[in-house]
Short mmCIF file of the C-alpha atoms (twelve columns), coordinates in Angstrom:
data_MODEL
# 
_entry.id   MODEL 
# 
loop_
_atom_site.group_PDB 
_atom_site.id 
_atom_site.type_symbol 
_atom_site.label_atom_id 
_atom_site.label_alt_id 
_atom_site.label_comp_id 
_atom_site.label_asym_id 
_atom_site.label_seq_id 
_atom_site.Cartn_x 
_atom_site.Cartn_y 
_atom_site.Cartn_z 
_atom_site.pdbx_PDB_model_num 
ATOM 1  C CA . MET A 1  2.500   -6.463  -12.678 1 
ATOM 2  C CA . GLY A 2  -0.030  -4.979  -15.141 1 
ATOM 3  C CA . GLN A 3  -2.976  -6.876  -13.693 1 
ATOM 4  C CA . GLN A 4  -6.294  -5.484  -12.653 1 
ATOM 5  C CA . PRO A 5  -6.563  -5.426  -8.826  1 
ATOM 6  C CA . TYR A 6  -9.457  -7.338  -7.312  1 
ATOM 7  C CA . ALA A 7  -10.348 -8.803  -10.755 1 
ATOM 8  C CA . ASN A 8  -12.553 -11.483 -9.161  1 
ATOM 9  C CA . ILE A 9  -14.567 -9.056  -6.939  1 
ATOM 10 C CA . ASP A 10 -17.805 -7.818  -8.287  1 
ATOM 11 C CA . ALA A 11 -17.829 -3.943  -8.477  1 
ATOM 12 C CA . PHE A 12 -21.005 -3.793  -6.427  1 
ATOM 13 C CA . GLU A 13 -19.345 -5.752  -3.617  1 
ATOM 14 C CA . MET A 14 -16.058 -3.808  -3.544  1 
ATOM 15 C CA . LEU A 15 -16.951 -1.362  -0.799  1 
ATOM 16 C CA . ASN A 16 -18.107 -4.049  1.514   1 
ATOM 17 C CA . PHE A 17 -15.038 -6.106  0.645   1 
ATOM 18 C CA . LEU A 18 -12.670 -3.196  1.571   1 
ATOM 19 C CA . LYS A 19 -14.674 -2.272  4.719   1 
ATOM 20 C CA . HIS A 20 -14.065 -5.795  5.979   1 
ATOM 21 C CA . GLY A 21 -10.328 -5.148  5.723   1 
ATOM 22 C CA . HIS A 22 -9.484  -7.090  2.630   1 
ATOM 23 C CA . ARG A 23 -6.544  -5.724  0.693   1 
ATOM 24 C CA . ILE A 24 -4.200  -6.733  -2.083  1 
ATOM 25 C CA . ALA A 25 -1.546  -9.188  -0.971  1 
ATOM 26 C CA . GLN A 26 2.067   -8.118  -1.019  1 
ATOM 27 C CA . PRO A 27 3.668   -8.775  -4.376  1 
ATOM 28 C CA . PHE A 28 6.664   -11.179 -4.145  1 
ATOM 29 C CA . ASN A 29 9.048   -8.440  -5.375  1 
ATOM 30 C CA . CYS A 30 7.816   -5.667  -3.066  1 
ATOM 31 C CA . PRO A 31 10.057  -4.963  -0.095  1 
ATOM 32 C CA . ASP A 32 8.377   -5.257  3.310   1 
ATOM 33 C CA . ASP A 33 9.095   -1.652  4.297   1 
ATOM 34 C CA . LEU A 34 7.464   -0.303  1.090   1 
ATOM 35 C CA . PHE A 35 4.472   -2.525  1.468   1 
ATOM 36 C CA . THR A 36 4.005   -1.551  5.076   1 
ATOM 37 C CA . MET A 37 3.914   2.099   3.991   1 
ATOM 38 C CA . LEU A 38 1.433   1.381   1.214   1 
ATOM 39 C CA . ALA A 39 -0.775  -0.559  3.582   1 
ATOM 40 C CA . CYS A 40 -0.966  2.440   5.939   1 
ATOM 41 C CA . CYS A 41 -2.296  4.556   3.110   1 
ATOM 42 C CA . TRP A 42 -5.234  2.151   2.704   1 
ATOM 43 C CA . ALA A 43 -6.675  2.806   6.214   1 
ATOM 44 C CA . LEU A 44 -10.405 3.523   6.101   1 
ATOM 45 C CA . SER A 45 -10.117 6.522   8.298   1 
ATOM 46 C CA . GLU A 46 -8.121  9.441   6.808   1 
ATOM 47 C CA . ASP A 47 -6.839  10.192  10.317  1 
ATOM 48 C CA . GLU A 48 -5.024  6.897   10.302  1 
ATOM 49 C CA . ARG A 49 -3.330  7.496   6.994   1 
ATOM 50 C CA . PRO A 50 0.102   9.085   6.710   1 
ATOM 51 C CA . SER A 51 0.353   12.696  5.665   1 
ATOM 52 C CA . PHE A 52 2.038   13.639  2.410   1 
ATOM 53 C CA . GLY A 53 5.043   14.861  4.424   1 
ATOM 54 C CA . GLN A 54 5.308   11.538  6.219   1 
ATOM 55 C CA . LEU A 55 5.100   9.677   2.927   1 
ATOM 56 C CA . ILE A 56 7.901   11.878  1.498   1 
ATOM 57 C CA . ALA A 57 10.101  11.209  4.540   1 
ATOM 58 C CA . CYS A 58 9.451   7.489   4.393   1 
ATOM 59 C CA . LEU A 59 10.113  7.215   0.637   1 
ATOM 60 C CA . THR A 60 13.316  9.312   1.045   1 
ATOM 61 C CA . ASP A 61 14.524  7.012   3.762   1 
ATOM 62 C CA . PHE A 62 13.587  4.001   1.620   1 
ATOM 63 C CA . GLN A 63 15.456  5.369   -1.345  1 
ATOM 64 C CA . SER A 64 18.529  6.045   0.826   1 
ATOM 65 C CA . ALA A 65 18.511  2.524   2.084   1 
ATOM 66 C CA . LEU A 66 18.230  1.168   -1.416  1 
ATOM 67 C CA . SER A 67 21.164  3.270   -2.628  1 
ATOM 68 C CA . ASN A 68 23.377  1.325   -0.195  1 
ATOM 69 C CA . PHE A 69 22.722  -1.815  -2.256  1 
ATOM 70 C CA . ILE A 70 22.710  -0.326  -5.770  1 
# 
């Protein structure tokens, strides 16, 4: 939406804010499946994040599902 994320969080507090699990809320026009995938990418541990291959597969499935409606 062209806005700065976390605009009201001080830059010096950002790491602590994120370590406590705070994340951007789901935008009203973002499908649940897409936001779930994005949220997985924000895991603190890289072992918990999806691989590039997993992201491609998920996005491909998501695009295929969307093409049924477009």
